[in-house]
Every structure is written in C-alpha cells, then in structure tokens.
C-alpha positions in Angstrom: -1.3 6.0 -16.0 2.3 7.1 -16.5 4.8 4.4 -16.1 6.1 4.2 -12.6 9.9 4.6 -12.1 10.8 3.9 -8.5 14.1 5.7 -8.9 12.4 9.0 -10.0 9.8 9.3 -7.3 10.3 12.4 -5.2 7.5 12.5 -2.6 5.1 10.1 -0.9 1.8 11.8 0.2 -0.6 10.9 2.9 -3.4 12.6 1.1 -6.4 12.1 3.5 -8.4 9.7 5.5 -12.1 9.6 6.4 -14.6 7.4 8.1 -18.3 7.1 7.4 -20.2 6.1 10.6 -23.3 5.2 8.6 -21.5 2.5 6.6 -18.5 1.6 8.8 -16.1 2.2 5.9 -12.8 4.0 6.4 -10.9 5.3 3.3 -7.1 5.7 3.5 -5.8 7.8 0.5 -2.1 7.9 -0.6 -0.2 9.1 -3.7 3.3 9.5 -5.1 4.2 13.0 -6.4 1.3 14.1 -8.6 0.3 10.6 -9.5 -3.1 9.0 -9.2 -4.6 8.5 -5.7 -4.4 5.1 -4.2 -7.4 4.4 -1.9 -7.4 1.6 0.6 -10.7 0.7 2.4 -11.3 -0.8 5.8 -14.8 -2.0 6.7 -16.0 -2.5 10.2 -19.3 -4.5 10.5 -22.0 -3.1 12.8 -22.9 0.2 11.1 -24.4 2.6 11.7 -22.2 3.6 14.6 -23.7 6.2 17.0 -20.7 7.8 18.6 -20.5 10.4 21.4 -18.4 13.4 20.5 -15.6 12.2 22.8 -15.6 8.7 21.2 -15.9 10.2 17.7 -12.8 12.2 18.4 -10.9 9.1 19.6 -12.0 7.3 16.4 -10.5 10.2 14.4 -7.2 9.9 16.3 -7.2 6.1 15.7 -8.1 6.6 12.0 -5.1 9.0 11.5 -2.8 6.6 13.2 -4.0 3.8 11.0 -3.6 6.0 7.9 0.0 6.6 8.8 0.8 3.0 9.7 -1.0 1.4 6.7 0.8 3.7 4.4 3.8 1.4 4.7 2.3 -0.9 2.0 2.4 2.0 -0.5 5.5 4.0 0.7 7.7 0.9 0.1 6.9 0.9 -3.6 9.1 4.0 -4.1 10.8 4.8 -0.8 11.3 8.5 -1.7 13.2 10.9 0.6 10.3 13.3 1.1 7.0 12.5 2.9 4.0 14.9 3.1 0.9 14.7 5.3 -2.1 16.6 3.9 -5.3 17.4 5.8 -4.1 17.0 9.4 -1.0 17.6 11.5 0.9 15.3 13.8 2.9 15.7 16.9 6.5 14.6 17.6 5.4 11.5 19.6 3.3 10.1 16.8 6.0 10.9 14.2 8.6 9.0 16.3 6.3 5.9 16.7 5.5 5.7 13.0 9.1 6.4 11.9 10.2 3.5 14.1 7.6 1.2 12.6 8.7 2.0 9.1 12.5 1.6 9.9 12.3 -1.6 11.8 9.2 -3.1 10.2 10.8 -2.7 6.8 14.1 -4.3 8.0 13.7 -7.5 5.9 12.4 -5.5 2.9 15.5 -3.2 3.1 17.9 -6.1 3.5 16.5 -8.1 0.6 16.4 -5.1 -1.7 19.9 -3.8 -0.7 18.4 -0.5 0.7 19.5 1.6 3.6 16.3 3.2 5.2 18.0 4.7 8.2 17.0 8.3 8.4 15.1 8.1 5.1 11.5 8.1 6.3 10.8 11.4 8.2 7.4 12.7 9.0 6.7 16.5 9.2 5.8 17.5 12.7 3.4 20.4 13.1 0.9 19.5 15.8 0.7 19.4 19.5 -0.4 16.3 21.5 -3.1 16.1 24.1 -3.5 13.3 26.6 -6.2 10.8 25.7 -9.4 10.9 27.8 -11.0 7.9 29.5 -14.0 6.9 27.4 -15.8 4.4 29.7 -15.3 1.5 27.3 -16.9 -1.8 28.2 -14.8 -4.7 29.5 -14.5 -6.9 26.4 -11.7 -8.2 24.3 -11.3 -8.2 20.5 -8.9 -11.2 20.1 -7.0 -11.4 16.8 -7.1 -14.9 15.2 -4.8 -15.9 12.4 -5.8 -19.6 12.2 -2.7 -20.9 13.9 -2.0 -22.5 17.3 -1.0 -19.3 19.1 -4.2 -17.3 18.9 -6.2 -20.5 19.8 -4.1 -20.8 23.0 -5.0 -17.2 23.9 -8.7 -17.6 23.1 -9.0 -20.6 25.3 -7.0 -19.0 28.1 -9.2 -15.9 28.1 -12.3 -18.2 28.1 -11.1 -20.0 31.2 -10.2 -16.7 32.8 -13.8 -15.5 32.3 -13.0 -12.7 29.8 -15.8 -11.7 27.4 -14.2 -11.9 23.9 -14.9 -11.6 20.2 -12.7 -13.6 17.8 -11.6 -11.1 15.2 -9.8 -11.4 11.9 -9.0 -9.2 8.9 -9.7 -10.2 5.3 -11.5 -13.0 3.6 -9.7 -16.2 4.6 -12.0 -19.1 4.8 -9.4 -21.1 6.8 -9.4 -18.4 9.5 -13.2 -18.2 9.4 -13.6 -21.9 9.9 -11.1 -21.8 12.8 -12.9 -18.8 14.4 -16.3 -20.5 14.1 -14.9 -23.6 15.7 -14.3 -21.6 18.9 -18.1 -21.1 19.3 -17.5 -17.5 20.4 -18.8 -14.3 18.8 -16.8 -13.4 15.7 -15.9 -10.2 13.9 -14.6 -10.2 10.3 -13.0 -6.8 9.4 -12.6 -6.0 5.7 -9.4 -4.6 4.2 -9.1 -3.9 0.5 -5.7 -2.7 -0.7 -5.7 0.0 -3.5 -5.6 -1.9 -6.9 -3.0 0.6 -8.1 -0.5 -0.9 -5.8 -0.5 -4.2 -7.7 -0.1 -2.3 -10.9 3.0 -0.5 -9.5 4.4 -3.9 -8.5 3.9 -5.1 -12.1 5.8 -2.0 -13.3 8.9 -2.8 -11.1 8.2 -1.0 -7.8 10.2 -2.0 -4.8 8.4 -4.9 -3.1 8.7 -7.1 -0.1 7.7 -7.8 3.5 5.9 -5.2 5.5 5.0 -5.1 9.3 1.5 -6.4 8.7 0.9 -7.0 12.5 1.4 -3.3 13.0 -1.2 -2.5 10.4 -3.6 -5.1 11.8 -3.1 -3.8 15.3 -4.1 -0.3 14.1 -7.2 -1.7 12.3 -8.3 -3.5 15.5 -7.8 -0.4 17.7 -10.2 1.5 15.3 -12.7 -1.4 15.5 -12.5 -1.6 19.3 -13.3 2.1 19.6 -16.2 1.8 17.2 -17.6 -1.1 19.1 -16.9 0.5 22.5 -14.7 -2.2 24.0 -11.6 -1.8 26.0 -9.1 -4.5 24.9 -7.3 -5.5 21.7 -5.4 -8.8 22.3 -2.8 -10.4 20.1 -0.9 -13.7 20.6 2.8 -12.8 20.1 5.2 -14.8 22.2 8.6 -13.9 23.7 10.4 -15.5 20.8 9.0 -13.0 18.3 11.4 -10.3 19.6 14.5 -12.2 18.2 15.4 -11.9 14.6 17.7 -13.6 12.1 21.4 -13.1 12.7 22.8 -12.2 9.2 26.6 -12.3 8.9 27.9 -8.9 7.9 24.5 -7.2 8.5 23.5 -8.0 12.1 19.9 -8.8 13.3 17.0 -8.6 10.9 13.7 -9.4 12.4 11.0 -10.7 10.0 8.4 -10.4 12.7 9.5 -7.1 14.3 5.9 -5.8 14.7 5.1 -9.0 16.7 8.0 -8.3 19.1 8.0 -6.6 22.5 9.5 -3.3 21.2 6.5 -2.7 19.0 3.9 -3.9 21.5 5.3 -1.7 24.2 5.6 1.4 22.0 2.2 1.0 20.2 0.3 0.0 23.3 1.6 2.9 25.3 0.9 5.4 22.5 -2.7 4.2 22.2 -3.3 4.6 25.9 -1.6 8.0 26.1 -2.9 9.6 23.0 -5.9 7.7 21.6 -8.0 6.3 24.5 -6.8 6.0 28.1 -8.9 2.9 28.8 -8.1 1.0 25.6 -5.6 -1.8 26.4 -3.4 -3.3 23.7 -1.4 -6.4 24.7 -0.2 -9.9 23.8 -1.4 -12.6 26.1 1.5 -14.9 25.2 4.3 -12.4 25.6 5.9 -14.1 28.7 6.0 -17.5 26.8 8.4 -19.1 24.4 7.2 -20.8 21.2 7.8 -24.1 22.9 5.6 -23.1 25.9 2.8 -22.1 23.5 3.2 -25.5 21.7 2.9 -27.3 25.0 -0.2 -25.4 25.9 -1.8 -26.0 22.5 -1.1 -29.8 22.7 -3.3 -30.1 25.8 -6.4 -30.4 23.7 -7.1 -31.9 20.3 -10.2 -29.8 19.7 -8.6 -27.7 17.0 -6.4 -30.4 15.4 -8.4 -30.6 12.2 -9.0 -26.8 11.9 -5.8 -24.9 12.6 -3.0 -24.1 10.2 0.2 -22.0 10.5 1.3 -22.7 6.9 1.9 -19.4 5.2 1.4 -20.9 1.8 -2.3 -21.0 2.7 -2.4 -17.3 3.4 -1.6 -15.0 0.5 -2.4 -11.4 -0.3 -4.1 -12.3 -3.5 -6.1 -15.1 -2.1 -5.8 -18.5 -0.5 -4.5 -21.7 -2.1 -5.7 -24.2 0.5 -5.0 -27.6 -1.2 -4.0 -28.9 2.2 -3.8 -27.0 5.5 -0.1 -27.9 5.7 2.3 -27.9 2.7 4.9 -29.7 4.7 7.9 -28.0 3.1 7.8 -24.3 4.3 9.6 -23.0 7.4 6.3 -22.6 9.3 5.3 -26.2 8.7 8.8 -27.4 9.7 8.8 -25.3 12.9 5.3 -26.1 14.1 5.9 -29.8 13.5 9.2 -29.7 15.5 7.7 -27.5 18.3 4.7 -29.8 18.8 6.6 -33.0 18.6 7.9 -33.1 22.3 4.3 -32.5 23.6 2.0 -34.8 21.7 2.0 -38.3 20.5 3.7 -39.1 17.2 0.5 -40.6 15.8 -1.5 -37.4 16.6 1.1 -35.1 15.0 1.5 -37.2 11.9 -2.3 -37.3 11.6 -2.4 -33.4 11.8 0.3 -32.9 9.1 -0.5 -36.0 6.9 3.1 -37.2 7.1 6.2 -37.3 9.3 8.4 -34.3 8.3 11.3 -35.5 10.4 11.7 -38.7 8.4 12.5 -37.0 5.1 16.1 -36.3 4.4 15.0 -33.9 1.6 13.9 -31.5 4.3 17.3 -31.3 6.0 18.1 -27.8 4.7 14.8 -26.4 6.1 15.4 -27.9 9.5 19.1 -26.8 9.5 17.9 -23.2 9.2 15.6 -23.6 12.2 18.5 -25.0 14.2 20.8 -22.2 12.9 23.2 -24.8 11.6 25.1 -23.7 8.5 22.3 -21.1 7.9 20.5 -18.3 9.6 17.0 -18.4 11.1 14.4 -18.2 8.2 12.6 -14.9 7.5 9.4 -16.4 9.0 7.5 -16.3 12.2 9.3 -19.2 13.8 10.9 -19.7 17.2 14.5 -19.1 18.2 17.3 -21.4 17.1 17.8 -22.5 20.7 14.2 -23.6 20.9 14.5 -25.8 17.8 17.8 -27.3 19.0 16.2 -28.1 22.4 13.2 -29.7 20.8 15.3 -31.8 18.4 17.6 -32.9 21.3 14.5 -33.9 23.3 13.3 -36.1 20.3 16.7 -37.6 20.0 16.3 -39.1 23.5 12.9 -40.7 22.7 12.5 -44.2 21.3 9.6 -43.3 19.0 11.5 -40.4 17.3 15.2 -41.1 17.4 15.3 -43.5 14.4 13.7 -40.9 12.1 16.1 -39.7 9.4 16.5 -36.1 10.5 16.6 -36.8 14.2 19.3 -39.5 13.5 21.2 -37.0 11.3 21.0 -34.4 14.1 22.5 -36.9 16.6 25.4 -37.8 14.2 26.3 -34.5 12.6 24.9 -31.6 14.7 24.6 -32.7 18.3 28.4 -33.2 18.8 29.0 -29.5 18.0 26.5 -28.2 20.6 26.7 -27.4 24.3 24.5 -30.0 26.0 23.9 -27.6 28.9 21.9 -25.3 26.5 19.7 -28.1 25.2 17.4 -28.6 28.2 13.7 -28.2 27.4 12.4 -27.2 30.9 14.1 -23.7 31.1 12.5 -22.8 27.8 9.0 -23.5 29.2 9.3 -20.9 32.0 7.2 -17.8 32.0 9.5 -14.7 32.0 10.0 -11.2 30.6 8.1 -8.0 30.4 4.4 -7.9 29.2 1.4 -5.6 29.1 -1.2 -8.0 30.4 -3.5 -6.4 32.9 -2.3 -7.4 36.4 -5.6 -9.1 37.6 -5.8 -11.1 34.3 -2.2 -12.1 34.5 -2.7 -13.6 38.0 -5.5 -15.8 36.5 -3.7 -16.9 33.3 -0.2 -17.3 34.8 -1.3 -20.4 36.8 -3.0 -21.8 33.7 0.1 -21.4 31.6 2.4 -22.8 34.2 0.4 -26.0 34.8 
C-alpha cells in the first residue's frame, strides 16, 4: 500500500454499496483516488430476509443513505475537495442533508485540526427524488441503548406507555449488552466492522477526530427497522444536546450535533419523505433537559449496578471496563452532578464508588461543566446553566454543602452568578419541539412531568 499523504489526496469515492438478504450483511465501499477499496460491513441479525419488492426498494434507499452518511469516517482521513458517487445517483434533497451532516457533524473535528470545511464537501447531484410509499410496517420500536441513563429512561417510559419495543445496540460492547439484558425486553445487536485500512491510514498520519456517530447509528437502525418491518426508530437525545461549546474567537462548536434537534428534524423528515412514509424516527427525551432526565432516572434503582455513561469504557478499538465509572472524565463529572439533586448521597456514592464532589483535584473538570474559566467540554454533557443550577442546589443542602467542590463553588463562583438563573424547577419543565407521535406524547408527557 502506497504511503498515504492527506495533503495530496484529490478525490474521495463512494464506490458502491450492496446488501445480501440471505446473510443480512451490508457492504459499504469507499476509496481515495485510485487507492485500495475500504469495505465496512453492517450485519443485521434475522436473515434470510424475505422482502416484498416495495420493501426491498425502501431497503435500497436506506442502504444508499447509510453509505453516504457512514462515509464520514473515511472522508475525514483526507478531506479532499472532490467527491464522487459511483453506482447510483442522488437528488438535491439527499445531497443537502448529507452535506449538512458532514459540515456540522465534523465541527469539532475541523476545530481541533484547524480546518475550514465550509463549502468543501459537495456531493454530485444527478438524480430525481420520488416520494416514499407507505409500507404497512408493524407498530414496534427499535430503541437505541448506549448503556447510560438516558436510553434506560426512554425504554421504561415506552414500557409504561404500552409500546412494543426491541432494545437495540451497535457493536460488541459487553457493558451495553448487560444493560440491555437487564431490561428483560427483546434485544437486537447490530454488527458494524470498520474497514481495517482506516486504522492504517490513521497510523500514517491521516486527519483524525470526532465524527457524528449518532447520525451513522441512526442510519444503521433505519436500515434494520425496514428489514424487520417495524415502524419506529427511537433515540434518547434530550433538549440540551442542541447546545454546543462556546469557543472564544470561533463561536459555537457542538460535539454532539447529531444528537441535537437540527439533525433529528432533518433526518427524520427525510426518512419519512424519501425512504418509507410510515417509518418514524424520533427522540423520546427531546422536550427534556439533562436534569429532567436525571430526575426521571433517579426514581428507580433497578439499573444502578448496570448503567454507565463513562466514555472511557466505550472505545472504537474495544472496551477497557476496569470500573463502570472512571471518576475523572467529563461524563462521570456531569452524571454525578446531575443525579446528585435527585437521589440520596449514599446511593450516588455507591454507584460511583466515591464522592467526586469532595475532591479538589477535580476542580478543573467541574469548572468546565459550569463554564467557569473554561468552555463546556467536548462531550455529551448538559448545558452550563444546568450544572450551575445543580451545584447551587447542592450548596443549599446540609449533606452536600461541606464537600470540597461545593464549598469552593459557594466561595469562589456563586458570588459571580445571577441567583435568578440558578433555580432548578424551570430546568425540569418539558418544552420545545419534538417528533414524538402525538398519541404517544400524550401518554409519556404525564409520566415525565410527575
């Protein structure tokens, strides 16, 4: 293999994609210039799939959309100015959606690498679009689970609302599997194997960094839903996900853009219009803040020994689960802080194994969450105002106020804040746009507001 020079790459090619109904394996093929093909595979259990012509056509549309979105993992290695699609043509609407995903979903990647991607990724438009047919899909939800508190809140809310659901995850995480099995619901483990050539390119100095993985996972689950003939793909992204880090001199950069409302709205609308009219894509938690989700999760201890939001346990090259919580990353900091107002101190310390708020060495990490002398971390954490409200709440409670970081907050940070903006209750209100089906929203709204 010729050495890869990211500065000399001229073209990124979407070579082809195919799906074998007898094995349930999709192949997504990419290449740079005339270099070797990079083949990613997606495996959907349940083969062989017997598809009507209409559903097979929808599967092909979903496969092409997945091919385009998943290509972001490979395109970013060279970020060339020219992009080619071989084997099929796309319309202007599809091109606009995918271009938006690459531009905004690679925002953190571009910022960290000092790149300007605006106007750089442009897809060739050659096809016409046809409205998607109604396929007669059965009423059933594939619910994404990531092992953290949010998806478990969704799963239990759907259970109480009487929605048939299958708990679904992508990849080989044993932590997520254990969490999924704890639900007692049907499970579906989708396989994703990245092309090994990508890791070789990274070793040779390719551009590297964060990608919009939720966008990729969403497209994988839409394909799986069509193959299984079900009508809902459900994620658990809350209102807070729409707000990024405010970087001085740069503006907003959102680490979790593909968990935000702009992506959900555009992707969900596109799937219904152009893939399958009766396939619904939505986040059940969109009207909630992170704090509201934390309050909901704290109502039961059923998952206390099973869930983990610590990203150090989830890694592209495999898990390193020494403990479910490392206790020092932004996710551990935020989840600890968000849960603290809603559960007993003893229970929270039992979950994490220690009291993170009584350790002055962790001050810098919590300062970033509070947006005090630092910007919000590039992680899936709540807004700064939520962290400030949670910390202010703990400062008023006898069992927390003597802890080192709470005491420091009272002495150094609280005097600089507007007390009117620190109230917890307004942050727990359900508000904002969402794509939850109206009849379901009526059932879960009461549940969430209780």
